[in-house]
Backbone bond lengths (Angstrom), bond angles and torsions (degrees), N, CA, C in turn:
res aa  C-N    CA-C-N  psi(-1)  N-CA   C-N-CA  omega(-1)  CA-C   N-CA-C  phi
1 M - - - 1.441 - - 1.531 108.38 -
2 R 1.337 116.90 133.45 1.463 118.87 -178.52 1.526 111.56 -92.48
3 D 1.311 114.76 155.57 1.458 121.60 -179.54 1.527 109.16 -83.41
4 E 1.333 117.62 105.29 1.469 122.65 -177.60 1.523 112.22 -65.08
5 S 1.320 118.84 -23.02 1.466 120.53 -178.10 1.524 111.31 -63.52
6 L 1.314 117.98 -20.72 1.465 120.76 178.55 1.528 111.77 -68.73
7 F 1.322 117.46 -19.81 1.452 121.52 -175.77 1.529 113.03 -96.91
8 H 1.312 118.17 -1.73 1.457 121.89 179.46 1.523 108.87 -91.18
9 T 1.311 115.23 132.04 1.464 119.20 178.57 1.517 109.01 -123.02
10 T 1.296 115.38 159.98 1.458 119.47 174.84 1.525 107.37 -99.33
11 A 1.308 115.52 139.24 1.458 119.94 179.79 1.522 109.41 -74.12
12 M 1.309 115.28 141.99 1.454 120.18 177.07 1.528 108.96 -86.76
13 A 1.309 116.74 134.81 1.465 120.90 177.82 1.514 108.94 -66.99
14 R 1.325 115.69 144.72 1.461 119.99 -178.51 1.518 108.82 -145.53
15 L 1.309 116.86 128.46 1.454 121.49 175.86 1.519 108.74 -96.66
16 V 1.314 115.73 131.59 1.455 121.30 178.29 1.520 107.24 -124.61
17 E 1.318 116.91 124.96 1.458 120.58 -179.42 1.525 109.66 -85.56
18 H 1.325 116.19 121.59 1.464 122.52 176.31 1.521 107.22 -105.31
19 K 1.316 116.77 121.53 1.466 120.00 -178.32 1.523 112.60 -98.97
20 R 1.298 117.36 -8.13 1.466 120.74 -177.83 1.529 109.31 -88.81
21 N 1.331 117.61 135.83 1.469 120.68 179.52 1.528 111.18 -121.07
22 R 1.312 115.51 35.57 1.461 121.94 176.22 1.533 107.84 -156.83
23 P 1.312 117.64 160.30 1.467 119.90 -178.90 1.530 112.26 -78.35
24 Y 1.311 114.44 162.30 1.461 122.09 168.88 1.516 106.14 -87.85
25 V 1.326 117.48 136.93 1.462 121.29 178.09 1.524 107.06 -103.39
26 V 1.343 116.12 122.43 1.457 122.53 -177.09 1.524 108.46 -124.77
27 K 1.326 116.95 133.52 1.470 120.70 176.28 1.527 109.32 -80.34
28 V 1.327 116.30 126.41 1.461 122.19 178.43 1.514 107.32 -132.36
29 G 1.314 117.15 112.92 1.461 120.91 179.67 1.516 112.63 57.79
30 G 1.325 116.94 36.21 1.459 120.51 179.28 1.517 115.05 82.86
31 E 1.326 117.72 -1.80 1.468 121.32 179.36 1.526 109.92 -116.89
32 D 1.326 116.71 155.29 1.459 121.63 177.89 1.522 110.33 -81.85
33 A 1.328 115.82 132.66 1.462 122.45 171.65 1.523 106.26 -115.03
34 Y 1.324 117.16 136.61 1.451 122.20 -178.16 1.526 108.87 -105.66
35 I 1.338 115.68 113.28 1.452 122.69 -175.68 1.533 109.39 -101.61
36 C 1.316 116.49 132.73 1.469 122.15 -177.00 1.528 111.20 -55.67
37 G 1.320 115.59 130.29 1.454 121.03 176.43 1.518 112.64 -114.13
38 C 1.331 117.42 -13.38 1.469 120.68 -175.89 1.523 112.73 -94.26
39 G 1.328 117.16 -19.96 1.467 120.70 -179.38 1.510 114.65 88.28
40 L 1.321 118.51 1.29 1.465 120.99 -175.51 1.524 114.80 -104.22
41 S 1.317 118.34 -8.22 1.462 121.27 -175.29 1.528 112.24 -59.09
42 G 1.302 116.09 139.53 1.462 121.64 174.13 1.516 111.85 -87.13
43 K 1.322 116.75 -0.59 1.476 122.34 -178.89 1.535 110.88 -120.36
44 K 1.352 117.62 28.20 1.460 120.93 -177.76 1.510 111.22 -49.60
45 P 1.298 118.51 140.25 1.461 127.12 10.75 1.526 113.83 -84.03
46 F 1.317 118.01 0.64 1.463 120.68 -175.00 1.521 111.80 -87.64
47 C 1.308 116.02 152.79 1.461 123.33 178.26 1.529 109.68 -76.01
48 D 1.333 116.00 138.27 1.469 120.14 174.27 1.529 111.48 -119.72
49 G 1.341 117.10 10.98 1.451 121.35 177.71 1.519 114.81 89.85
50 T 1.329 118.26 -1.90 1.455 121.70 -177.81 1.525 112.11 -62.16
51 H 1.332 117.37 -23.18 1.471 120.61 -179.46 1.531 112.43 -58.81
52 K 1.320 117.27 -19.13 1.468 120.52 -179.87 1.531 111.39 -61.69
53 K 1.352 116.80 -24.89 1.464 120.84 176.59 1.522 111.58 -66.25
54 T 1.326 117.21 -23.01 1.461 121.02 -172.31 1.524 113.65 -93.37
55 L 1.321 118.27 -2.14 1.460 120.93 -172.55 1.527 113.94 -64.06
56 D 1.330 118.00 -23.85 1.461 120.48 -178.72 1.530 113.61 -102.34
57 E 1.315 117.91 14.66 1.460 120.73 -174.86 1.530 114.11 -70.92
58 K 1.302 118.90 -30.71 1.475 123.07 -177.57 1.522 109.82 52.71
59 D 1.336 118.10 -125.51 1.471 121.39 -176.67 1.524 113.51 -98.69
60 Q 1.329 117.94 3.06 1.461 121.91 179.47 1.531 109.35 -78.16
61 L 1.323 118.01 144.78 1.452 124.03 177.33 1.524 108.43 -100.51
62 Y 1.336 117.21 133.89 1.464 121.98 -177.12 1.522 111.71 -127.98
63 I 1.325 114.90 154.93 1.462 123.49 168.08 1.523 105.69 -114.70
64 Y 1.339 116.83 135.26 1.466 122.37 177.69 1.522 108.33 -109.20
65 D 1.333 116.70 136.49 1.457 119.90 177.01 1.529 110.30 -90.88
66 E 1.325 116.65 -178.07 1.474 122.04 -177.09 1.521 112.77 -61.48
67 K 1.336 117.02 -25.99 1.464 121.10 -178.60 1.533 112.32 -90.31
68 G 1.338 116.82 -1.17 1.457 120.32 179.01 1.516 114.16 90.27
69 N 1.335 117.32 4.41 1.463 120.55 176.62 1.523 108.64 -76.35
70 R 1.316 117.52 145.63 1.454 119.38 -179.78 1.520 111.91 -121.29
71 V 1.325 114.25 151.59 1.452 123.11 179.17 1.518 107.14 -132.11
72 G 1.331 117.25 128.38 1.455 121.25 176.87 1.512 110.46 -72.35
73 I 1.323 116.83 137.27 1.468 121.22 179.12 1.525 109.16 -131.89
74 T 1.319 114.18 167.33 1.463 121.06 174.63 1.515 107.22 -105.48
75 S 1.301 116.99 137.34 1.465 121.38 179.83 1.523 110.24 -60.99
76 F 1.308 115.86 143.91 1.466 121.36 176.96 1.521 110.37 -79.18
77 Y 1.316 117.11 -17.02 1.453 122.34 -174.81 1.521 109.53 -118.37
78 D 1.312 116.14 139.04 1.447 120.73 175.67 1.521 106.85 -111.05
79 N 1.324 115.99 91.71 1.462 121.39 -176.12 1.518 113.05 -92.75
80 E 1.292 117.44 10.10 1.463 118.66 -176.20 1.494 111.64 -104.10
């Protein structure tokens, strides 16, 4: 019998910067489907309106927690 615990891995955390604060509109069967563009929707891939929280972000970078609270952060990378 093999040890199944050897096959379990832990996921690595990854930050992805989403710059879009509105959904993508896609035609599906003649109807509009709204696809999440901000990365915060609880109904992914569909938009649930959560992007409205991001409208005042301007150039500040934020992290959002599971409850929708946000914290301003500084980028770890200076790509400019």
